[in-house]
N, C-alpha and C positions, 0 to 999 in steps of 0.2 A: 128363438127367444121366447121365454115364458110370458104369458099375459099378466098384467098387473091389474088388480082390482081397484076400481074407482067408483066410490059411492054406490055400492050395490043395493043399499037400503037407506031409507030416510034416517038422518042422524043430525046431531047438533053440530053447528060450526062455531067454534070458539075463536076469538081473535084478541090480539094484543098489539098495540101500536107503540113503538118506541119513537117518540117525537124527536128526541135529540139525534138519534141515528137515522131517522126517516125510514124505518123498516116496519112493515106490517107482517105479523105472524098469524097465519090461519091454520087452525087445527081441526081435523075432522074428528069429532068426539073430544074427549079430554086430551090435552097435550101429553105426548109420550116420547120416549127416546126413539130416534129414527136415523136412518142414513140419509144424507143430503146429496142431491145431484143437481149441479148447475145446468139448467136447461136453456140458459142464454137470456140476455137482456135483463139481468138483475132478478131472475126468478129461480128460486131453489125449490125443487120438488123434494118432499120428505116422505120416505116410505119405510115400512116395516119389512125387512128382508125375509123374515121367517114366514110371514103370512102373505108376502107378495102383494101388499096393499098400500095404496097411497094414504098417508095419515096427515098430510098438511102441505102448505106452501109458505114460502117466505118471499116477500116482495120487497126488494131493496130500491130505495129512491122513490117511494110512493108519491110524496108531495111534488117532486119535480115532474113525475109522469102526469099527475093530474093537472098541474099548471100548464104543462106543454099541450095536453089534450084540450083543455079549455081554451087556450090561446088560439089553437088551430081551428076552433069552431066559430070564430068571429069573422 
């Protein structure tokens, strides 16, 4: 299996939150077309196949995760 590049150099992280869908989109650099891979527990890894480079993450159910985590810390 080939290695996938992950943050080889400092870069900007862009984000967008869809409150209605409760989804957080994180992009390494400017958002770009990418292949998505479900890596479990509501996390989608987005990567550029040609460059073998991770270009972002999508986190599904962010609000519920945060509330669950905060409730567990009391």
